[in-house]
N, C-alpha and C positions, 0 to 999 in steps of 0.2 A: 504494499500500499504506499502510496506517495501523495504529496500535496502540491497543488499548483495554485498560484495567485496571479490574477491578471487584472491590471487597471485599464479600463477601456478608454482610449483617447478620444478627445473632442471630434476628431476628423470622421469618427464613425457615428456621430449623433444622427438620429433618425432611422438608422438601420435596425433590423431585427436583431436581438441579442444572439440568437443561434448563428446568424450569418456573421456578426461581428466576431464571435468567438472562433469561428472557423477560420477567419483571417488572422486572428491573433495566435491561434494554435494549429499551424499548418501540418504538424506531424500527425494530426488526428483527423479522421473523416467527419463530415458533418453529421452523418447518422450516429456516430459514436458520441459526439458532443450532445446531440439531441437526447440520446439515451441517458446521459449523465444528468441533463436538466430534468427530464421526466422522473428519474429515480431519486432525485433529491441529492445526488452526489455533487451537484454544482449549485452553489448558493450565491445570490446577488445581495451584496451588503449584509450577508448573514441570513438571508431569507430565501425560501424557495421562489421560483418564478416560472413563467411560461416561455417557451421558445420564441413566441411571436411578439413578446413585449419589445418596445422600441428603446433605443439607447438615448439617454438624456445627457450623458457625458460625465466622466470621472467615476463611474461605477467600479466597484471592486468585486470580482468574481473569483470565489474560492472553489477549487475542484478537488475532490478526493478520487484518486485513481486506484482502483482495486485490481490487483493481478489475480484474475480469476479464470478458470477454464471457461471457454465460450461454448463448449459442447461436451457431451458425455461419451464421445466415441472412445473406444478402447485401443490401446497400442497393441499391435500384432506383429510378430516376427515373420514378415513377408519380404522376400528379397525384392529389391527394386534396383533398376539400372540408373545410377546417378551420373549424368553426363558432365555436369559442372556444379560446383558449389563454392560459395564464399559465405561471409557472415550475414549477407542480406538476402540471397536467393539461392534456390536449388533448381536445376533443370534436369528433369528425368525423362527417360525413354519408356513410356508405358506400353506394356505388352498387350496383346490381344487377350480378351477375357477378363481383364481386371476392371472393375467398376471404379469410377473416380472417387465417390464418397458414399457413405451409408445412406440408405433410403429404403423405401418400400420394397421388400423382397430381398434386400442386400444390406443387412445390418452389420455385417462383418466381412472380412476378407477383401477390403477395398484398398485403394491407393492411400486414402486418408489414414486408414489403420496402420498401413505400412510406414507412412511418414511419421506418425507419432512414435513409432518404435525407433525409427531412424534418428529422430530428433525430438525429444520429449518436450522441449520448449514451444514447439508448435501448438501445443495444447492451449497456450494463452492467446492464440489468434483465431479470428473467425474462420471457420471451415478449415482449420489446420493450415492456414496459409495458402490454400487453394484459390486461384483467382479466375480460372477458366477450366473447362472440362473437355474430355474426349469421350465419345460413346464407348461402351463396354467392348465392342468388337472393332473399334478403330485403334490402331497402334500409333505410337510416335511421341513427339516432344511436347512437354508441358513445363511451364515455369511455376514455381511455388515460392511465396514470400516467406522470409524468416523473421521479419520484424513488422510492426504495425505501419511504420512509415513506408517501408518497402511495399507492403500490401496496398496502401492507399494510392501510391504512385503507379503501381502496375494496373490497378483497376482503372485509374484515370487514363493511362495509355490505351487500355483496351477499349474504353468508352470513346476515345477520340480516334480510334482505328490506327494508331501509330505503332502498334505491334504487328509485324508482318508474319503471317502464317502460310506456309506453302505445303500443299499436300500432293501425294501421288495417288492417282485413282486409275483403276482399270474398268472401262465401261463397255457396254454392249454397242455395236454398231461401228461402222467405219467412218471416222471424221475426216473431212477434207482439210479443215483448218481450225484454229482456235477461235475464241470469241468471248463475249461477256453476257452473263445473265443478270439483268437488273429487274427483278420482280419481288414484290413484298411477300413475306412469309408470316403465317400465323397458324393457329390451330385449325386442322381440318374440320369443317363443320359436320362432316358425315362420320368422323372417327376421331374422337378427342385424344387418342393416344398418338396419332399422327400429326405432322406438320404439313402444310400445303401452301401453294402460291394462292393467296387470297387477297382481294382488293383491299380489305381493311387491315392487312397484316403489317408488319414492321419492315422498314426499308432494308433490302438485302441485295448485295452485289457480289457475284462470284466471277472471277476471271479464269479462263481456262486456255491452256496451250498444249498442243499435241507434242508428246515426247516420242512416241513410236506408234506406227499404224500396222494393223493386221488386216486380214480380209474381212473379218466380221466383228472385230473388237478394236479398241484404241486405248493406249496408255497415255494418260493426260496429266498435266500439272494443273492444279487448281490453287488459286490465290484468293484468300478471303479479304475482301474490303470491309465487310461487316462480319458479325459473328452470331448468327441466329441458330437456334436448335436445329440440328440435322441439315444445315444450310446446303452443303455440297450435295448430299444425297437427294434433297428435294429438288434443287435446281437442275441437276443432271437428268433426273427423271422427267422433269418439266419439258426439257428439250428432246425427250425420247432417247436419251443415252444413259439409262440408269446404271448404277454400279453393279458389277458382277456380284452375285450372291447377296444382294440386298433384298431380302424377302419382304420388308415393309414397303419399300418404294419401287422395287423392280419387278415384283410378281414372280412367276414361274421362270425356271431356267430356260434361256433361249438358245436352242441348239441350231447351229448353221445347218442348212439343208444337206450338205455333203460331209458332215462331221464324222470322223472315224472314232473308233472306241477310245483312243488315247485322249482326244479332245473332250469327248463326252464325259469321260471319267474325271478329267481334271476339273471340268465345270461342276459336275455333281459333288466332287470331293472337297471343293472350296466352300467352307461353311461359315464365312463371315463377310461382311461387305468389304470389297477390295479398296481399302482406303487407309492411307498411312500419312501421318503428320511428319513430313520429311525435314522441313526446315523452319526454324524459329529465329526471328530477329527482333531486337528491342533495344531500348535505351536503358542502361543500368539505373535502377531507381535511386541509387545513392550517389554513384560517381559520375553519372551522366555519360558514361562511355557507351558507344554503339557496339552491340554485341550480337553474335549470330552463331547458331549451331545447326548441324545436319545429323540426321540419323539414318543409317542405311536401310534399304528395304528389308523387312523381315523375311525369313526363309520361305514362308508359304507364298508370299507375293513374287519372290524371285523364281520359285518353281512354276508358278502359274504363267509368268511371262515367258519362261523358257518353253513350256508346252505351246503357248500361242505362237511363238516364233517358228516352231518346228512343224506344227500341225494346223496352223491357220495363217500361212504366209500370204502376203499380198499377191 
């Protein structure tokens, strides 16, 4: 537990107190500051107050910061592939089959549980420092914050789309060239579990570029300009190039007319959406350094591409 005392300067007169405190305490998110106000851990001239109250000038705000666990997730000894780490961030290469954090149907055995075992101090951060997620059956790179300031900064970078995320995907159909899908994404009105391109959805942009072409399939690079749930899967399906083995957005397996047994077996045997978060680039939340990491394609994707090159040549 620690104490902070802030004297509000006259230049902030007329602003909401929660807004003024966010400016005076840049190491903490506005939502965190609001939670202190509402819980009574922040006092204005010794009294409780409401976040929307206006600054008159010269107020003294005292804040009690309690170091408490923000979740009751349990640490579990699960191996994780740490690509990079320093005092402020971790970059991990998430394998296929690992859920990002506990939730309905997956209360243990997740990346968050593994992170808490790797670094017990992450228990003091919201969501164990996790700032973005990958689907259970998508592999690849994720960044995790190790401090509240780093977490706040990374969330802001994600919100302003300054984090660059590049994916490798293998899709159905022979693409002639790359392009951009600029279509809003929201919940599918016919199936609340799925996402879909819907008029009232959130702004979403995916750029895609051809890496390699096969007769009936294409290996593409997808670059997210926004980060909506299932964005690549939804957008590629929308342009009729769904990801191989994406049962939610791709439907049944599409066998080419003259596919031989080797190709059919490879397509039937690939049991997760063919998507890998290959490259992650961001500005270090503390040092300001531009940083970038790459993760090689996992074995299953390499083997799938090898079969396509041999048995589905252009």
